[in-house]
C-alpha positions as CSV (number, residue, x, y, z in Angstrom):
1,X,-18.0,-25.2,-9.0
2,X,-14.3,-24.5,-8.3
3,X,-12.7,-24.6,-4.8
4,X,-10.0,-22.2,-6.0
5,X,-10.1,-18.8,-4.3
6,X,-11.2,-15.9,-6.5
7,X,-8.4,-13.5,-7.3
8,X,-9.4,-9.9,-6.5
9,X,-6.2,-8.1,-7.5
10,X,-2.5,-8.1,-8.0
11,X,0.6,-6.3,-6.6
12,X,3.9,-5.5,-8.1
13,X,7.1,-4.8,-6.2
14,X,8.5,-1.4,-7.1
15,X,11.5,0.7,-5.9
16,X,11.3,4.2,-4.6
17,X,13.6,7.1,-5.5
18,X,15.6,6.1,-2.4
19,X,16.0,2.5,-3.6
20,X,13.5,1.1,-1.1
21,X,11.0,-1.5,-2.1
22,X,7.2,-1.3,-1.8
23,X,4.2,-2.9,-3.5
24,X,1.6,-1.2,-5.7
25,X,-1.3,-2.6,-7.6
26,X,-5.1,-2.8,-7.7
27,X,-7.9,-4.7,-6.1
28,X,-11.5,-5.2,-7.3
29,X,-14.3,-5.5,-4.8
30,X,-18.0,-5.5,-5.8
31,X,-17.1,-4.4,-9.3
32,X,-15.1,-1.4,-8.1
33,X,-11.3,-1.3,-8.9
34,X,-9.1,0.5,-6.5
35,X,-5.4,1.3,-6.8
36,X,-3.5,0.5,-3.7
37,X,0.1,0.9,-2.4
38,X,1.6,-1.2,0.4
39,X,4.4,-0.3,2.7
40,X,6.2,-2.1,5.6
41,X,5.0,-0.7,8.9
42,X,8.2,0.7,10.3
43,X,6.4,1.8,13.5
44,X,5.5,-1.8,14.6
45,X,6.3,-2.3,18.3
46,X,4.1,-5.3,19.3
47,X,2.8,-8.4,17.6
48,X,-0.7,-7.1,17.5
49,X,0.3,-4.3,15.2
50,X,0.3,-4.9,11.4
51,X,3.5,-5.8,9.5
52,X,2.3,-3.8,6.4
53,X,0.0,-0.8,5.8
54,X,-2.3,-0.6,2.8
55,X,-3.2,2.8,1.3
56,X,-5.6,3.8,-1.4
57,X,-3.6,5.4,-4.2
58,X,-5.4,8.5,-5.4
59,X,-4.4,10.2,-8.6
60,X,-2.3,13.3,-8.3
61,X,-4.5,16.5,-8.0
62,X,-7.4,14.5,-6.6
63,X,-8.0,14.2,-2.9
64,X,-10.6,12.9,-0.4
65,X,-9.4,15.5,2.1
66,X,-6.2,17.5,2.1
67,X,-5.1,16.7,5.7
68,X,-5.8,13.0,5.1
69,X,-3.7,13.0,1.9
70,X,-0.8,14.8,3.6
71,X,-0.8,12.3,6.5
72,X,-0.9,9.4,4.1
73,X,1.8,10.9,1.9
74,X,4.1,11.4,4.9
75,X,3.5,7.8,6.1
76,X,4.1,6.5,2.6
77,X,7.4,8.4,2.4
78,X,8.5,7.3,5.9
79,X,7.8,3.7,5.0
80,X,9.4,3.9,1.6
81,X,12.6,5.4,3.2
82,X,13.0,2.5,5.6
83,X,13.4,-1.3,5.4
84,X,12.7,-3.3,2.3
85,X,10.1,-6.0,1.8
86,X,11.1,-9.5,3.0
87,X,10.7,-11.1,-0.5
């Protein structure tokens, strides 16, 4: 038996149209693969708030709920328009 942690996914650093960096990739949990996108939390004010936010990336034209998708899309754009990743 290996003591190595099991990999559940991978992320790639990408650049937005506005030349801001973000991460995108996929994770697999319980046999289900989910595409995700990760942005720096530009609204962080205290240490107990997260440094990064992770969003499920849904295919265009597909939505869990319209208002949820609009909110996530706005947060994604706000984050992509601000600071770059530290690596």
